[in-house]
N, C-alpha and C positions, 0 to 999 in steps of 0.2 A: 464380720469385716474388722471392727477394731480388733479383736483378738490376733488375727492374721498380721494385720499391721504393729501390733506390741511385740509378736514373736519375730516379726522380719528385723525390727529396732533392736531387740535385743542381740539377735545373732551378730548384725552389722557392728553393736557396741562392743560384743565378745572377740569379733576376731580384732577389733582396734587396738582392744585389753590385750590379745594374744601377739600380736606384732611387738608390743611392747615389753612384753613379757610382763604384765601387772597381775599377777595370780591373786594377789588379794582385792581388786578390782572384780574380779570372776566370780571369788568367792562372796562380795557385795551384792552382787547380781542375783544371787541364788542358785549359783552351781554348787553342788557338792565336791569334796575333793577328788573323790573319784572321777566324776565328770570334767573336772579342770584337768586331771592326767590324761583323759583321753583327749581332750582339745588340743594338747602338746604334742601328744604323738603321730607321728606322721602316717599318713595312709601310703596304699600302693602307688600312688604317684609323686609321693614326699610333700602333700600338702598339710598343712598344719590348721586348724581350727575348722569354720564353716566354709566349705568348699563354695567357691561361685554359683556352680549348678545349683545347689541347694537354695540361695540367695533367690536365683532368677526363677527356679520353679515355685518358690512362694510367691512372687509376684504375678506369675502367670496363674497362679491358682486362684487368686485374688481377683484378677481380671476374668478368669472365668465365672467365679460367684458373682461378681458385680452384672457381667452379662446375663447369667440365668436369671437372677433376680427381676431384672428388669425385662426380660421376656414372657416370666410368668405373671408379671404386674400387667404387661400389657395383656395378656390372655384374660387376665381377670377384668380388666376393664372395658373387654369387649363382648361382643354380642355373636350368637350363632348367624352361620351364614346359609343361604340355600336358595341356588341358582338353578333353575330349568334351563337346560339348553336341549337341542334335539335330539330327543331319543336318550336323554339322562339326565339325572339330576345329581348336581355338585353341592356338597354339603360340608361345612367346617361346624365340628361338634366341640365344642369349649368343655364341656362337662367330661367328655370322655375322651376327648383329646385328639382324636383324628381326623383327616382330610379324607373326603370318600367319594366315590362315584358310585351311584346307584342306577343300573338299566332295568327295565320292566322286562325285558329278555335276556338270556344268554348274549352277550355282545359277540360281534364274528371275532375271527382270528386276528385281524388286522388291528382293531381296536384291543383285545386282550395283550397283542405283541405291545402295543403302544404304552399300554397300563405297566405293565411290565419290565419294561424299559426306564419308565420313570417309578420305580421302585415300587408301585403299589401292589398289594397282595390280596388275594381272593380271600374275604372273611364270611365262612358261612354262617356264623351265628349273626351278624348282620345283616348279611343278603347282598354285601356292597363291596368294592375295591377301596381297599384301605391303606393309608400311610399316616404316620406320626405328624401332628402338627407341628409344624415347626416352620421356619422360614421357607427353608429348603423345599417341605412339603406343599407350602403354598404355592412356590415357585412352580414346583413340578404340577400341581393342581392348574394353575396358568396355562403352562404349554398342553398339559392335556387337552383341558378343556378348546385353546386354539386350535389345536389340531384336529379335535373330533367336528368342531363346527366347520373346519374348512372342507373335510371330507367328505360330511352332509349336506353340506350346501349348493 
């Protein structure tokens, strides 16, 4: 993360130097003479330096990496979940990373359609309907459990 912040800060300092046409500052920042010339060359839209979208993309990537790190840390701190419902078992396996539904027999067509609508896929190797363990996967599992419990009660 610190590396992304450093790159972002360097790009902003470079744009500031470019607006003032301070080529010597760019050289002090570590840009080669060829890179400096490229920075002063207008692109197809007439922009010089680092375009604003590149700066925005850096910030978005940093946020994405931070969020992914938080998600992985939360999963590492958690424990596996196993809940038995009427005619199914719901599991979250942190080691293998799926959300899954296991049925003793082949579920009826309505249950299969429900699972497919919520992006669960049949995994013959696990003998279960699986989806990646993400917040969206957990939410989909909750919705499927509610629907299965309503139908079977």
